[in-house]
Backbone bond lengths (Angstrom), bond angles and torsions (degrees), N, CA, C in turn:
res aa  C-N    CA-C-N  psi(-1)  N-CA   C-N-CA  omega(-1)  CA-C   N-CA-C  phi
1 M - - - 1.540 - - 1.577 110.47 -
2 D 1.250 114.57 122.49 1.427 116.80 -177.53 1.562 118.45 -114.30
3 S 1.377 115.43 10.05 1.427 116.46 179.96 1.520 107.42 -153.98
4 V 1.254 114.69 161.41 1.475 127.24 174.92 1.497 106.95 -96.23
5 T 1.379 119.06 119.91 1.477 120.07 178.09 1.563 110.95 -106.21
6 I 1.306 114.45 175.27 1.530 115.97 174.95 1.392 110.24 -63.85
7 D 1.440 116.99 -43.18 1.533 115.03 177.60 1.552 115.07 -59.99
8 L 1.374 113.95 -38.16 1.436 116.23 -178.81 1.601 112.75 -67.70
9 A 1.427 112.01 -34.29 1.484 111.00 -179.84 1.498 106.81 -71.74
10 R 1.398 118.15 -34.23 1.445 116.68 -179.70 1.576 110.95 -66.17
11 A 1.329 112.58 -35.51 1.513 116.16 -179.01 1.449 111.29 -66.09
12 W 1.469 114.46 -35.64 1.477 122.35 -179.41 1.519 109.04 -57.45
13 M 1.294 114.79 -55.95 1.444 123.63 177.92 1.570 117.51 -51.60
14 R 1.435 108.14 -42.33 1.482 115.83 177.15 1.539 107.04 -64.52
15 A 1.271 114.29 -46.84 1.507 116.15 -172.96 1.567 104.74 -65.15
16 A 1.304 119.08 -40.24 1.500 117.02 -177.46 1.468 105.97 -61.36
17 A 1.420 118.29 -39.81 1.566 115.74 -176.01 1.520 110.58 -64.51
18 E 1.381 113.48 -31.48 1.476 113.46 179.82 1.583 111.06 -72.87
19 S 1.337 115.60 -38.30 1.439 120.42 174.43 1.410 117.85 -60.72
20 M 1.442 115.83 -42.48 1.436 120.83 -177.80 1.616 106.74 -66.36
21 D 1.273 113.55 -38.58 1.544 117.36 -179.40 1.531 110.38 -63.30
22 E 1.402 113.01 -47.09 1.443 119.70 -177.35 1.510 111.63 -65.49
23 H 1.309 121.96 -28.01 1.436 123.32 -175.09 1.413 115.52 -117.10
24 A 1.390 112.69 20.36 1.556 118.73 -179.03 1.416 110.36 -64.94
25 E 1.325 128.89 -37.81 1.361 130.74 178.22 1.569 111.28 -64.55
26 E 1.242 115.62 -47.31 1.444 121.30 174.91 1.568 112.28 -54.68
27 L 1.371 113.66 -48.50 1.441 118.35 -177.19 1.626 111.52 -64.18
28 T 1.394 109.97 -39.94 1.498 113.72 173.96 1.519 114.11 -60.70
29 R 1.402 116.81 -39.58 1.358 121.39 -173.29 1.689 105.37 -62.24
30 L 1.394 110.82 -46.53 1.466 115.79 -175.22 1.568 105.83 -68.24
31 D 1.244 122.15 -32.29 1.474 117.83 -177.30 1.523 111.79 -85.34
32 A 1.332 118.95 -21.10 1.443 118.54 169.72 1.504 113.49 -64.26
33 A 1.363 118.36 -21.72 1.472 120.90 -172.05 1.555 107.38 -80.32
34 I 1.310 118.30 -36.83 1.394 129.06 -170.97 1.500 118.28 -125.79
35 G 1.310 116.31 -5.02 1.631 120.04 -173.48 1.406 109.00 -144.50
36 D 1.312 114.69 -149.34 1.506 124.57 -173.30 1.547 114.01 -78.54
37 G 1.428 112.86 -20.68 1.454 112.47 -176.36 1.460 110.78 85.87
38 D 1.370 126.34 11.61 1.407 122.22 177.61 1.458 114.46 -121.75
39 H 1.306 120.22 18.23 1.428 123.17 -178.98 1.483 111.75 -64.09
40 G 1.272 117.83 -43.43 1.530 122.76 -177.56 1.653 109.95 -63.29
41 S 1.317 114.40 -49.60 1.411 120.58 -177.63 1.539 109.25 -67.41
42 N 1.271 118.17 -30.41 1.451 122.76 -177.07 1.532 106.29 -75.16
43 M 1.321 118.17 -42.69 1.424 120.22 -177.64 1.468 110.74 -69.14
44 R 1.347 113.28 -37.43 1.557 116.68 -179.12 1.446 107.38 -66.60
45 R 1.296 120.53 -46.79 1.483 121.92 -178.55 1.538 111.57 -62.40
46 G 1.297 115.44 -47.64 1.389 121.37 -176.81 1.645 113.66 -58.63
47 F 1.319 114.34 -50.20 1.502 118.46 -177.77 1.400 111.40 -81.65
48 S 1.446 120.30 -12.09 1.484 120.57 175.55 1.622 101.34 -77.45
49 A 1.186 120.48 -38.96 1.420 127.74 176.50 1.577 110.57 -58.06
50 V 1.310 112.09 -49.21 1.390 117.14 178.51 1.632 113.53 -62.55
51 A 1.307 113.13 -38.68 1.502 116.67 178.28 1.481 109.22 -63.91
52 G 1.343 118.87 -35.38 1.500 125.64 179.12 1.627 110.30 -64.44
53 K 1.329 110.95 -43.04 1.563 116.86 178.63 1.492 111.62 -63.41
54 L 1.362 113.01 -41.48 1.496 117.06 -175.32 1.518 111.77 -62.20
55 A 1.404 114.29 -31.09 1.530 116.82 -178.91 1.566 111.81 -71.58
56 D 1.251 116.92 -18.59 1.464 120.10 -170.94 1.491 111.38 -113.59
57 T 1.331 122.16 12.69 1.484 118.14 -170.69 1.602 103.91 -135.36
58 D 1.330 108.83 142.71 1.454 119.50 170.30 1.631 107.37 -97.36
59 F 1.270 116.59 132.04 1.467 118.08 -179.66 1.490 117.45 -111.80
60 P 1.366 118.32 134.51 1.429 119.68 -176.94 1.610 112.77 -88.97
61 S 1.280 117.52 -8.64 1.443 121.63 -179.54 1.465 114.66 -152.48
62 V 1.328 120.83 162.13 1.421 121.69 168.94 1.481 115.11 -58.45
63 G 1.231 118.97 -39.01 1.391 124.11 -178.68 1.474 113.66 -65.21
64 S 1.378 119.45 -34.69 1.346 125.53 -176.03 1.463 111.78 -66.10
65 V 1.397 117.34 -27.95 1.488 119.74 173.42 1.518 114.16 -64.45
66 L 1.403 111.23 -46.13 1.428 118.84 -177.36 1.611 106.32 -72.99
67 T 1.219 121.10 -33.31 1.372 121.40 -177.00 1.630 112.71 -68.50
68 L 1.333 109.40 -48.17 1.475 110.64 174.05 1.561 114.19 -63.98
69 S 1.348 116.99 -33.43 1.449 122.87 178.03 1.566 106.95 -57.83
70 G 1.429 109.19 -50.81 1.538 107.06 -177.45 1.523 119.47 -66.80
71 R 1.294 111.33 -29.82 1.413 119.11 178.09 1.497 109.08 -68.15
72 T 1.268 117.92 -38.25 1.443 120.67 178.13 1.567 114.23 -70.03
73 L 1.316 116.23 -38.90 1.461 123.10 170.24 1.547 107.27 -53.60
74 I 1.277 117.27 -55.17 1.525 115.69 -176.44 1.438 117.74 -60.35
75 S 1.376 112.30 -31.62 1.452 114.38 -177.01 1.550 113.65 -87.00
76 T 1.329 116.66 -17.00 1.440 119.65 -177.29 1.496 118.04 -110.33
77 V 1.388 116.23 -9.21 1.456 118.07 -176.55 1.429 113.16 -116.59
78 G 1.308 121.73 127.81 1.496 125.99 -176.48 1.543 106.55 -79.84
79 G 1.372 111.67 175.81 1.470 116.21 173.90 1.467 113.09 73.45
80 A 1.297 116.49 -157.53 1.347 124.41 -176.90 1.681 111.00 -82.74
81 S 1.300 118.40 -27.45 1.403 124.54 -169.58 1.526 110.50 -56.83
82 G 1.268 117.72 -51.20 1.415 129.26 -170.79 1.533 105.80 -57.61
83 P 1.442 116.06 -60.38 1.474 118.14 -177.32 1.506 112.95 -61.49
84 L 1.421 120.56 -37.22 1.425 121.17 179.68 1.574 115.02 -68.90
85 Y 1.188 117.06 -48.32 1.536 124.63 -178.76 1.511 105.68 -72.68
86 G 1.276 120.91 -41.70 1.440 124.08 176.59 1.560 111.71 -54.33
87 T 1.459 106.70 -48.50 1.499 109.13 -173.47 1.494 111.49 -67.25
88 V 1.294 117.84 -32.79 1.407 119.76 -178.94 1.541 113.71 -63.74
89 L 1.368 110.44 -46.68 1.491 116.44 176.90 1.477 118.79 -70.51
90 R 1.393 115.67 -36.78 1.397 120.15 175.83 1.551 109.75 -67.83
91 S 1.257 121.96 -43.66 1.411 124.64 -176.63 1.483 109.08 -67.52
92 A 1.366 121.24 -43.09 1.418 126.91 177.10 1.611 110.54 -59.17
93 G 1.431 111.35 -43.12 1.416 117.58 178.20 1.519 116.24 -57.33
94 K 1.228 114.18 -39.18 1.513 119.76 -173.57 1.516 113.44 -57.76
95 R 1.340 114.77 -27.98 1.532 117.66 -176.18 1.502 111.05 -85.18
96 L 1.274 114.37 -28.06 1.552 119.61 -166.41 1.553 104.39 -96.03
97 T 1.360 112.23 88.15 1.515 122.50 -171.79 1.532 111.60 -95.97
98 G 1.229 117.42 -7.93 1.450 120.46 -174.25 1.514 112.95 -101.12
99 S 1.430 114.37 171.35 1.406 116.06 175.96 1.477 115.33 -68.92
100 T 1.342 118.41 -25.42 1.408 128.09 177.91 1.554 108.58 -124.06
101 A 1.197 115.33 164.84 1.616 121.70 171.62 1.471 105.98 -143.92
102 S 1.319 117.67 141.36 1.386 122.88 176.43 1.488 105.09 -81.34
103 P 1.373 113.57 168.26 1.477 124.22 178.90 1.601 111.70 -51.36
104 G 1.445 108.62 -51.94 1.426 116.06 173.09 1.589 123.21 -51.27
105 E 1.419 105.60 -42.29 1.490 113.48 176.53 1.526 115.09 -65.37
106 L 1.335 109.39 -35.69 1.586 113.13 176.38 1.517 109.67 -68.89
107 L 1.362 121.13 -35.56 1.434 122.27 177.49 1.575 107.52 -60.03
108 D 1.324 113.37 -54.76 1.485 115.38 -175.63 1.490 111.17 -62.21
109 A 1.361 123.05 -30.29 1.403 124.06 176.23 1.570 114.12 -71.71
110 L 1.230 118.29 -40.18 1.412 124.46 174.59 1.551 112.53 -64.83
111 R 1.457 110.29 -39.37 1.516 115.37 172.09 1.603 109.61 -53.37
112 D 1.376 110.31 -51.26 1.410 110.11 178.31 1.551 115.80 -59.31
113 G 1.186 113.23 -30.04 1.525 114.60 176.92 1.529 110.67 -68.33
114 M 1.323 113.75 -43.65 1.563 115.20 178.56 1.462 108.39 -63.22
115 E 1.257 123.41 -47.14 1.519 123.19 -174.19 1.582 107.46 -65.70
116 A 1.341 115.34 -34.35 1.541 110.72 -178.60 1.609 106.15 -71.45
117 V 1.340 121.01 -40.54 1.463 121.61 -177.90 1.575 111.78 -67.61
118 R 1.303 116.53 -26.09 1.394 123.52 168.80 1.496 114.93 -66.81
119 G 1.344 115.35 -36.49 1.373 125.01 173.41 1.471 117.59 -59.14
120 L 1.399 111.29 -34.54 1.470 121.96 -177.62 1.590 110.83 -64.69
121 G 1.393 114.65 -46.20 1.489 118.28 -168.89 1.440 112.98 -124.79
122 G 1.382 112.95 -13.63 1.516 114.97 -175.19 1.518 116.49 84.19
123 A 1.426 116.50 11.77 1.374 114.32 -165.94 1.662 106.38 -75.67
124 Q 1.289 114.50 147.79 1.455 122.87 177.02 1.608 105.33 -126.65
125 V 1.355 111.29 165.85 1.392 115.42 172.57 1.501 114.87 -55.69
126 R 1.431 118.96 141.06 1.415 126.04 -173.20 1.488 111.87 78.58
127 D 1.393 125.51 9.12 1.446 127.20 172.16 1.601 107.08 -85.31
128 K 1.188 117.75 -8.38 1.540 121.42 177.21 1.630 104.24 76.00
129 T 1.302 121.58 54.42 1.338 124.46 -176.15 1.678 106.71 -132.10
130 M 1.337 112.30 -171.52 1.434 116.32 171.33 1.510 115.35 -67.08
131 V 1.315 115.57 -20.89 1.469 121.02 174.55 1.475 112.87 -62.49
132 D 1.323 116.67 -25.11 1.536 115.53 179.81 1.539 111.08 -76.32
133 A 1.338 118.11 -17.24 1.522 113.66 166.29 1.549 113.01 -99.87
134 L 1.270 117.27 -24.66 1.479 120.99 179.11 1.541 113.75 -68.21
135 A 1.341 113.34 -52.12 1.428 116.50 -179.59 1.577 120.28 -59.24
136 P 1.442 115.52 -43.64 1.329 114.69 171.27 1.526 121.62 -69.40
137 A 1.415 111.11 -22.74 1.509 115.71 175.72 1.442 110.80 -70.40
138 L 1.315 118.64 -40.42 1.428 122.71 174.89 1.526 117.45 -67.32
139 A 1.344 110.57 -35.12 1.469 112.33 176.25 1.653 112.51 -72.25
140 A 1.208 115.08 -33.44 1.435 121.95 173.01 1.481 117.09 -69.40
141 Y 1.314 114.37 -36.60 1.540 122.14 169.06 1.462 110.39 -64.76
142 S 1.323 122.07 -42.03 1.559 124.44 -172.62 1.529 99.79 -69.71
143 A 1.326 119.81 -47.82 1.414 120.86 -168.74 1.537 113.51 -66.90
144 A 1.344 112.90 -28.91 1.529 120.18 179.16 1.572 104.19 -72.18
145 L 1.338 114.28 -42.40 1.475 114.48 -176.13 1.553 108.46 -65.13
146 E 1.235 118.62 -39.32 1.401 124.75 178.51 1.476 114.38 -59.94
147 D 1.295 116.74 -30.16 1.500 130.28 -173.99 1.644 102.34 -87.73
148 G 1.367 123.78 -3.52 1.436 121.17 177.89 1.580 109.61 98.53
149 A 1.330 123.72 6.01 1.434 122.61 -171.91 1.567 105.21 -69.08
150 D 1.351 111.18 154.61 1.467 115.28 171.42 1.563 107.08 -90.07
151 L 1.313 111.55 -175.99 1.538 116.98 -176.32 1.531 113.96 -57.41
152 G 1.361 117.30 -46.82 1.366 116.35 -178.64 1.624 114.49 -62.16
153 A 1.329 114.50 -44.15 1.483 114.34 -178.22 1.503 114.21 -70.06
154 A 1.398 111.84 -30.53 1.603 117.24 178.48 1.451 105.79 -66.68
155 V 1.365 121.86 -50.56 1.454 123.40 -178.99 1.571 114.13 -65.68
156 G 1.426 115.99 -29.94 1.388 117.25 173.46 1.513 111.16 -69.28
157 A 1.315 115.78 -29.76 1.559 115.45 -179.80 1.494 102.94 -78.14
158 A 1.315 122.87 -34.39 1.538 120.15 177.64 1.444 113.64 -70.67
159 A 1.263 123.33 -32.91 1.389 126.49 171.25 1.596 115.36 -60.91
160 R 1.242 111.82 -48.95 1.456 120.83 -178.57 1.647 109.03 -61.55
161 A 1.297 113.51 -43.36 1.457 119.74 176.50 1.489 118.18 -66.38
162 A 1.312 110.94 -38.15 1.517 118.91 168.09 1.439 114.93 -57.69
163 G 1.308 117.95 -47.32 1.471 121.85 173.76 1.469 115.08 -60.31
164 E 1.338 113.98 -40.70 1.479 118.49 -176.06 1.545 104.78 -72.63
165 G 1.376 121.64 -36.86 1.337 129.18 -178.65 1.632 108.36 -63.67
166 A 1.227 113.70 -40.63 1.502 117.81 177.45 1.440 111.53 -62.71
167 Q 1.393 114.41 -53.83 1.479 116.16 178.75 1.496 113.55 -60.66
168 A 1.236 119.07 -27.52 1.571 121.85 173.15 1.416 116.36 -60.39
169 T 1.322 118.38 -23.60 1.457 121.54 -178.84 1.532 114.97 -75.76
170 V 1.300 113.91 -8.64 1.498 118.76 179.15 1.480 112.14 -53.68
171 P 1.346 122.39 -60.67 1.407 124.20 179.83 1.420 122.06 -71.09
172 M 1.325 112.79 -3.40 1.604 119.18 -171.11 1.481 107.40 -79.52
173 T 1.291 117.05 157.57 1.501 127.53 166.67 1.536 108.36 -97.55
174 A 1.293 111.06 122.34 1.544 115.03 -176.93 1.550 112.08 -62.47
175 R 1.210 119.63 135.45 1.533 122.15 -175.67 1.657 107.25 -123.95
176 K 1.299 114.21 0.03 1.490 120.49 178.97 1.494 108.88 -141.64
177 G 1.422 115.31 148.90 1.482 120.41 169.98 1.542 107.15 84.60
178 R 1.252 114.51 -174.19 1.427 124.42 -174.48 1.562 108.39 -69.75
179 A 1.250 121.77 -26.89 1.458 122.05 179.64 1.613 107.85 -67.35
180 S 1.294 118.01 -33.70 1.481 118.96 -177.31 1.489 109.73 -55.99
181 Y 1.371 121.67 -30.05 1.451 124.89 177.63 1.503 114.65 -54.83
182 L 1.280 113.50 -28.99 1.541 124.31 178.02 1.484 114.05 -71.95
183 G 1.303 117.48 -25.02 1.487 121.61 -176.79 1.580 110.31 63.20
184 E 1.295 111.47 -128.15 1.462 116.04 -177.75 1.484 117.33 -65.04
185 R 1.317 111.76 -18.87 1.502 117.57 -177.01 1.499 111.14 -74.89
186 S 1.405 116.45 -12.23 1.407 120.41 174.31 1.575 109.81 -73.58
187 R 1.317 118.43 -18.24 1.536 116.39 176.86 1.458 113.81 -59.58
188 G 1.269 119.11 161.38 1.513 125.30 -176.18 1.419 119.00 72.74
189 H 1.275 122.32 6.60 1.454 126.39 -176.01 1.537 108.43 -127.50
190 Q 1.239 117.01 131.10 1.473 121.31 175.63 1.513 110.96 -69.58
191 D 1.416 119.99 140.25 1.356 123.28 176.34 1.517 110.38 -69.34
192 P 1.328 113.84 130.52 1.517 115.19 179.54 1.506 118.42 -69.51
193 G 1.420 114.12 -31.78 1.407 120.40 173.12 1.452 114.46 -67.77
194 A 1.306 118.40 -36.08 1.325 117.79 174.87 1.502 118.16 -71.92
195 A 1.354 112.21 -29.43 1.521 119.15 174.68 1.431 109.09 -70.98
196 S 1.354 121.11 -41.31 1.538 117.35 173.82 1.576 114.98 -66.06
197 T 1.292 108.95 -31.89 1.640 114.59 176.14 1.510 107.37 -57.79
198 A 1.422 112.47 -47.02 1.417 116.30 -178.39 1.561 114.01 -60.76
199 L 1.316 109.67 -33.40 1.599 112.14 -179.62 1.523 108.39 -74.09
200 L 1.257 120.30 -28.31 1.488 122.69 -178.87 1.540 102.44 -67.60
201 F 1.353 123.60 -46.77 1.412 119.17 -175.90 1.554 112.28 -74.32
202 A 1.388 115.99 -32.67 1.534 113.35 168.96 1.434 111.69 -57.08
203 A 1.267 121.65 -44.24 1.454 122.58 179.66 1.448 113.13 -54.24
204 L 1.337 113.41 -46.16 1.518 117.39 177.66 1.573 107.61 -63.90
205 A 1.204 120.83 -40.51 1.470 123.86 -176.28 1.565 103.61 -60.70
206 S 1.375 116.08 -46.38 1.501 118.58 -177.33 1.482 114.17 -58.08
207 V 1.347 115.77 -33.68 1.507 112.33 -175.79 1.447 109.14 -91.23
208 V 1.275 124.93 -14.54 1.460 125.86 176.23 1.566 112.72 -89.26
209 G 1.323 110.98 -8.49 1.539 120.83 -177.78 1.469 110.00 65.58
210 A 1.342 114.27 40.82 1.552 118.37 166.66 1.513 115.89 -53.79
211 P 1.307 115.97 136.36 1.384 118.18 176.83 1.472 115.50 -85.86
212 D 1.356 115.62 138.50 1.523 120.72 165.16 1.532 109.49 58.82
213 V 1.407 108.40 51.00 1.536 112.96 175.55 1.579 113.01 -71.49
214 R 1.257 113.93 -45.22 1.464 119.18 -176.64 1.507 111.73 -76.34
C-alpha cells in the first residue's frame, strides 16, 4: 500500500471508534486516577458519533473524512477531549485536499494537527499529555519514511512509538491539564490522553496492515 485513500481514511475512523469502545473502561480507569474519570465514555461517545456520520456521508477528499470527524468530536464530546482530538483531525484534514494522499503528505498533515493541539494548551513532550504519544509517533513515522519504508511499515513504527510514548508517561509529573493540579501525586499513572492517542495510531496500523504493531 503506497497511499491513503478516502476509503482507508473512513476505515481508520471506524477502527478508531471500535477501539475506543473496546477500551473505554480502561481509559476511564486511567482517567479516574488523575482526572475526571470520563475520558473513556467521552471517547466512546465521540467516535461512535463519528462512525455514524461516516455511514451517511460522501466524501470528496481524504481530508474531508478527517475534517468531519474532527468537527463531530468537538460537537459531541465535552471537556478537553473533544477540542483536542477534534483539533488534531480537523487541522490534519485541511491539508489533505486530494482523493489520495502520499505517506509524506499524511505525515505533514498529522504534524499540522500536532502543532494545532500544542497551540491550544501549550503542551510539550514530558508534560504528561497526548503529545507524549503523538510526538514520538510522528518522529518514528518520519524516520521510517526516510529509511525507505512504505506506508504500512511507517505507520507500524508510528503505532509502536505511540504505545511506548504512552507507557513513558507513567513516571512523569503532569504539567498540563487537570492532572497537573495533583503535582507529584500524578506520578505512577499513565496519561489517559496519551493512551487514547496510542489507540488512534494502532487503529490506523490495523487498517493499513502494518506488521508487528504490538
